[in-house]
Chimera marker file (.cmm) of the C-alpha trace (Angstrom):
<marker_set name="trace">
<marker id="1" x="-33.749" y="-43.019" z="-3.751" r="1" g="1" b="0" radius="0.5"/>
<marker id="2" x="-35.936" y="-45.742" z="-4.971" r="1" g="1" b="0" radius="0.5"/>
<marker id="3" x="-37.869" y="-48.190" z="-2.246" r="1" g="1" b="0" radius="0.5"/>
<marker id="4" x="-39.176" y="-51.007" z="-3.025" r="1" g="1" b="0" radius="0.5"/>
<marker id="5" x="-41.665" y="-52.634" z="-0.547" r="1" g="1" b="0" radius="0.5"/>
<marker id="6" x="-40.918" y="-55.907" z="0.599" r="1" g="1" b="0" radius="0.5"/>
<marker id="7" x="-37.414" y="-56.110" z="-0.473" r="1" g="1" b="0" radius="0.5"/>
<marker id="8" x="-37.267" y="-58.756" z="-2.905" r="1" g="1" b="0" radius="0.5"/>
<marker id="9" x="-41.085" y="-60.133" z="-2.538" r="1" g="1" b="0" radius="0.5"/>
<marker id="10" x="-43.565" y="-60.379" z="-5.273" r="1" g="1" b="0" radius="0.5"/>
<marker id="11" x="-44.937" y="-56.707" z="-5.469" r="1" g="1" b="0" radius="0.5"/>
<marker id="12" x="-45.770" y="-54.800" z="-8.383" r="1" g="1" b="0" radius="0.5"/>
<marker id="13" x="-45.283" y="-51.325" z="-6.787" r="1" g="1" b="0" radius="0.5"/>
<marker id="14" x="-42.356" y="-48.943" z="-6.481" r="1" g="1" b="0" radius="0.5"/>
<marker id="15" x="-41.820" y="-45.780" z="-5.027" r="1" g="1" b="0" radius="0.5"/>
<marker id="16" x="-39.337" y="-42.897" z="-5.789" r="1" g="1" b="0" radius="0.5"/>
<marker id="17" x="-38.526" y="-39.769" z="-3.954" r="1" g="1" b="0" radius="0.5"/>
<marker id="18" x="-36.696" y="-36.571" z="-5.098" r="1" g="1" b="0" radius="0.5"/>
<marker id="19" x="-35.672" y="-35.737" z="-1.314" r="1" g="1" b="0" radius="0.5"/>
<marker id="20" x="-32.111" y="-36.114" z="-1.922" r="1" g="1" b="0" radius="0.5"/>
<marker id="21" x="-31.859" y="-34.762" z="-5.432" r="1" g="1" b="0" radius="0.5"/>
<marker id="22" x="-29.486" y="-32.074" z="-6.087" r="1" g="1" b="0" radius="0.5"/>
<marker id="23" x="-28.725" y="-29.999" z="-9.242" r="1" g="1" b="0" radius="0.5"/>
<marker id="24" x="-25.496" y="-27.715" z="-9.869" r="1" g="1" b="0" radius="0.5"/>
<marker id="25" x="-23.173" y="-26.101" z="-12.368" r="1" g="1" b="0" radius="0.5"/>
<marker id="26" x="-19.911" y="-24.186" z="-12.115" r="1" g="1" b="0" radius="0.5"/>
<marker id="27" x="-19.637" y="-21.592" z="-14.909" r="1" g="1" b="0" radius="0.5"/>
<marker id="28" x="-16.395" y="-20.099" z="-16.093" r="1" g="1" b="0" radius="0.5"/>
<marker id="29" x="-17.002" y="-17.073" z="-18.298" r="1" g="1" b="0" radius="0.5"/>
<marker id="30" x="-14.572" y="-14.544" z="-20.079" r="1" g="1" b="0" radius="0.5"/>
<marker id="31" x="-11.741" y="-12.368" z="-18.641" r="1" g="1" b="0" radius="0.5"/>
<marker id="32" x="-13.047" y="-9.073" z="-18.062" r="1" g="1" b="0" radius="0.5"/>
<marker id="33" x="-10.667" y="-6.182" z="-17.090" r="1" g="1" b="0" radius="0.5"/>
<marker id="34" x="-7.561" y="-8.818" z="-15.809" r="1" g="1" b="0" radius="0.5"/>
<marker id="35" x="-10.460" y="-10.554" z="-13.659" r="1" g="1" b="0" radius="0.5"/>
<marker id="36" x="-11.789" y="-14.234" z="-14.743" r="1" g="1" b="0" radius="0.5"/>
<marker id="37" x="-15.706" y="-14.271" z="-14.702" r="1" g="1" b="0" radius="0.5"/>
<marker id="38" x="-17.570" y="-17.317" z="-12.973" r="1" g="1" b="0" radius="0.5"/>
<marker id="39" x="-19.978" y="-18.482" z="-10.934" r="1" g="1" b="0" radius="0.5"/>
<marker id="40" x="-22.034" y="-21.236" z="-9.397" r="1" g="1" b="0" radius="0.5"/>
<marker id="41" x="-25.551" y="-22.740" z="-8.716" r="1" g="1" b="0" radius="0.5"/>
<marker id="42" x="-26.569" y="-25.537" z="-6.778" r="1" g="1" b="0" radius="0.5"/>
<marker id="43" x="-30.242" y="-26.343" z="-5.727" r="1" g="1" b="0" radius="0.5"/>
<marker id="44" x="-31.789" y="-28.893" z="-3.978" r="1" g="1" b="0" radius="0.5"/>
<marker id="45" x="-35.581" y="-30.762" z="-5.117" r="1" g="1" b="0" radius="0.5"/>
<marker id="46" x="-37.199" y="-30.054" z="-1.955" r="1" g="1" b="0" radius="0.5"/>
<marker id="47" x="-38.509" y="-28.113" z="0.561" r="1" g="1" b="0" radius="0.5"/>
<marker id="48" x="-36.273" y="-25.996" z="3.156" r="1" g="1" b="0" radius="0.5"/>
<marker id="49" x="-37.318" y="-28.633" z="5.801" r="1" g="1" b="0" radius="0.5"/>
<marker id="50" x="-36.367" y="-31.903" z="4.854" r="1" g="1" b="0" radius="0.5"/>
<marker id="51" x="-39.125" y="-33.780" z="6.683" r="1" g="1" b="0" radius="0.5"/>
<marker id="52" x="-41.869" y="-31.459" z="4.965" r="1" g="1" b="0" radius="0.5"/>
<marker id="53" x="-43.460" y="-33.223" z="1.743" r="1" g="1" b="0" radius="0.5"/>
<marker id="54" x="-43.577" y="-29.898" z="-0.241" r="1" g="1" b="0" radius="0.5"/>
<marker id="55" x="-41.399" y="-30.328" z="-3.186" r="1" g="1" b="0" radius="0.5"/>
<marker id="56" x="-39.708" y="-27.495" z="-5.023" r="1" g="1" b="0" radius="0.5"/>
<marker id="57" x="-36.512" y="-25.726" z="-5.709" r="1" g="1" b="0" radius="0.5"/>
<marker id="58" x="-34.252" y="-24.435" z="-2.648" r="1" g="1" b="0" radius="0.5"/>
<marker id="59" x="-31.369" y="-22.747" z="-3.742" r="1" g="1" b="0" radius="0.5"/>
<marker id="60" x="-28.345" y="-23.369" z="-1.800" r="1" g="1" b="0" radius="0.5"/>
<marker id="61" x="-25.744" y="-21.460" z="-3.587" r="1" g="1" b="0" radius="0.5"/>
<marker id="62" x="-26.384" y="-19.063" z="-6.671" r="1" g="1" b="0" radius="0.5"/>
<marker id="63" x="-23.509" y="-16.551" z="-7.326" r="1" g="1" b="0" radius="0.5"/>
<marker id="64" x="-21.462" y="-14.583" z="-10.082" r="1" g="1" b="0" radius="0.5"/>
<marker id="65" x="-17.830" y="-13.740" z="-9.241" r="1" g="1" b="0" radius="0.5"/>
<marker id="66" x="-14.888" y="-12.026" z="-11.020" r="1" g="1" b="0" radius="0.5"/>
<marker id="67" x="-11.306" y="-12.943" z="-9.447" r="1" g="1" b="0" radius="0.5"/>
<marker id="68" x="-7.843" y="-13.215" z="-9.739" r="1" g="1" b="0" radius="0.5"/>
<marker id="69" x="-4.643" y="-14.493" z="-7.799" r="1" g="1" b="0" radius="0.5"/>
<marker id="70" x="-5.454" y="-12.047" z="-5.177" r="1" g="1" b="0" radius="0.5"/>
<marker id="71" x="-8.827" y="-10.577" z="-5.196" r="1" g="1" b="0" radius="0.5"/>
<marker id="72" x="-12.072" y="-11.889" z="-5.282" r="1" g="1" b="0" radius="0.5"/>
<marker id="73" x="-15.418" y="-9.758" z="-6.136" r="1" g="1" b="0" radius="0.5"/>
<marker id="74" x="-18.676" y="-12.016" z="-5.583" r="1" g="1" b="0" radius="0.5"/>
<marker id="75" x="-22.457" y="-11.212" z="-5.516" r="1" g="1" b="0" radius="0.5"/>
<marker id="76" x="-25.546" y="-13.770" z="-4.847" r="1" g="1" b="0" radius="0.5"/>
<marker id="77" x="-26.036" y="-16.288" z="-2.483" r="1" g="1" b="0" radius="0.5"/>
<marker id="78" x="-23.090" y="-18.161" z="-1.432" r="1" g="1" b="0" radius="0.5"/>
<marker id="79" x="-24.981" y="-20.453" z="1.620" r="1" g="1" b="0" radius="0.5"/>
<marker id="80" x="-22.871" y="-22.008" z="4.431" r="1" g="1" b="0" radius="0.5"/>
<link id1="1" id2="2" r="1" g="1" b="0" radius="0.2"/>
<link id1="2" id2="3" r="1" g="1" b="0" radius="0.2"/>
<link id1="3" id2="4" r="1" g="1" b="0" radius="0.2"/>
<link id1="4" id2="5" r="1" g="1" b="0" radius="0.2"/>
<link id1="5" id2="6" r="1" g="1" b="0" radius="0.2"/>
<link id1="6" id2="7" r="1" g="1" b="0" radius="0.2"/>
<link id1="7" id2="8" r="1" g="1" b="0" radius="0.2"/>
<link id1="8" id2="9" r="1" g="1" b="0" radius="0.2"/>
<link id1="9" id2="10" r="1" g="1" b="0" radius="0.2"/>
<link id1="10" id2="11" r="1" g="1" b="0" radius="0.2"/>
<link id1="11" id2="12" r="1" g="1" b="0" radius="0.2"/>
<link id1="12" id2="13" r="1" g="1" b="0" radius="0.2"/>
<link id1="13" id2="14" r="1" g="1" b="0" radius="0.2"/>
<link id1="14" id2="15" r="1" g="1" b="0" radius="0.2"/>
<link id1="15" id2="16" r="1" g="1" b="0" radius="0.2"/>
<link id1="16" id2="17" r="1" g="1" b="0" radius="0.2"/>
<link id1="17" id2="18" r="1" g="1" b="0" radius="0.2"/>
<link id1="18" id2="19" r="1" g="1" b="0" radius="0.2"/>
<link id1="19" id2="20" r="1" g="1" b="0" radius="0.2"/>
<link id1="20" id2="21" r="1" g="1" b="0" radius="0.2"/>
<link id1="21" id2="22" r="1" g="1" b="0" radius="0.2"/>
<link id1="22" id2="23" r="1" g="1" b="0" radius="0.2"/>
<link id1="23" id2="24" r="1" g="1" b="0" radius="0.2"/>
<link id1="24" id2="25" r="1" g="1" b="0" radius="0.2"/>
<link id1="25" id2="26" r="1" g="1" b="0" radius="0.2"/>
<link id1="26" id2="27" r="1" g="1" b="0" radius="0.2"/>
<link id1="27" id2="28" r="1" g="1" b="0" radius="0.2"/>
<link id1="28" id2="29" r="1" g="1" b="0" radius="0.2"/>
<link id1="29" id2="30" r="1" g="1" b="0" radius="0.2"/>
<link id1="30" id2="31" r="1" g="1" b="0" radius="0.2"/>
<link id1="31" id2="32" r="1" g="1" b="0" radius="0.2"/>
<link id1="32" id2="33" r="1" g="1" b="0" radius="0.2"/>
<link id1="33" id2="34" r="1" g="1" b="0" radius="0.2"/>
<link id1="34" id2="35" r="1" g="1" b="0" radius="0.2"/>
<link id1="35" id2="36" r="1" g="1" b="0" radius="0.2"/>
<link id1="36" id2="37" r="1" g="1" b="0" radius="0.2"/>
<link id1="37" id2="38" r="1" g="1" b="0" radius="0.2"/>
<link id1="38" id2="39" r="1" g="1" b="0" radius="0.2"/>
<link id1="39" id2="40" r="1" g="1" b="0" radius="0.2"/>
<link id1="40" id2="41" r="1" g="1" b="0" radius="0.2"/>
<link id1="41" id2="42" r="1" g="1" b="0" radius="0.2"/>
<link id1="42" id2="43" r="1" g="1" b="0" radius="0.2"/>
<link id1="43" id2="44" r="1" g="1" b="0" radius="0.2"/>
<link id1="44" id2="45" r="1" g="1" b="0" radius="0.2"/>
<link id1="45" id2="46" r="1" g="1" b="0" radius="0.2"/>
<link id1="46" id2="47" r="1" g="1" b="0" radius="0.2"/>
<link id1="47" id2="48" r="1" g="1" b="0" radius="0.2"/>
<link id1="48" id2="49" r="1" g="1" b="0" radius="0.2"/>
<link id1="49" id2="50" r="1" g="1" b="0" radius="0.2"/>
<link id1="50" id2="51" r="1" g="1" b="0" radius="0.2"/>
<link id1="51" id2="52" r="1" g="1" b="0" radius="0.2"/>
<link id1="52" id2="53" r="1" g="1" b="0" radius="0.2"/>
<link id1="53" id2="54" r="1" g="1" b="0" radius="0.2"/>
<link id1="54" id2="55" r="1" g="1" b="0" radius="0.2"/>
<link id1="55" id2="56" r="1" g="1" b="0" radius="0.2"/>
<link id1="56" id2="57" r="1" g="1" b="0" radius="0.2"/>
<link id1="57" id2="58" r="1" g="1" b="0" radius="0.2"/>
<link id1="58" id2="59" r="1" g="1" b="0" radius="0.2"/>
<link id1="59" id2="60" r="1" g="1" b="0" radius="0.2"/>
<link id1="60" id2="61" r="1" g="1" b="0" radius="0.2"/>
<link id1="61" id2="62" r="1" g="1" b="0" radius="0.2"/>
<link id1="62" id2="63" r="1" g="1" b="0" radius="0.2"/>
<link id1="63" id2="64" r="1" g="1" b="0" radius="0.2"/>
<link id1="64" id2="65" r="1" g="1" b="0" radius="0.2"/>
<link id1="65" id2="66" r="1" g="1" b="0" radius="0.2"/>
<link id1="66" id2="67" r="1" g="1" b="0" radius="0.2"/>
<link id1="67" id2="68" r="1" g="1" b="0" radius="0.2"/>
<link id1="68" id2="69" r="1" g="1" b="0" radius="0.2"/>
<link id1="69" id2="70" r="1" g="1" b="0" radius="0.2"/>
<link id1="70" id2="71" r="1" g="1" b="0" radius="0.2"/>
<link id1="71" id2="72" r="1" g="1" b="0" radius="0.2"/>
<link id1="72" id2="73" r="1" g="1" b="0" radius="0.2"/>
<link id1="73" id2="74" r="1" g="1" b="0" radius="0.2"/>
<link id1="74" id2="75" r="1" g="1" b="0" radius="0.2"/>
<link id1="75" id2="76" r="1" g="1" b="0" radius="0.2"/>
<link id1="76" id2="77" r="1" g="1" b="0" radius="0.2"/>
<link id1="77" id2="78" r="1" g="1" b="0" radius="0.2"/>
<link id1="78" id2="79" r="1" g="1" b="0" radius="0.2"/>
<link id1="79" id2="80" r="1" g="1" b="0" radius="0.2"/>
</marker_set>
């Protein structure tokens, strides 16, 4: 999110925040014993509390799984 002070007034300053930035990936791997391998990773670039000004990685989801049409085996952090 970019905030421009004065909303159009002649100023030379600009402020940028990473509070609403996230990075994620969905992965698909090879078939293992008839099950499709895959996984998901999602992180936010701010702390666990949105109002706090301590920036960092807050991992929301990070897991791997093996699945087919009827079964799914997963390990990791699925989040809510």
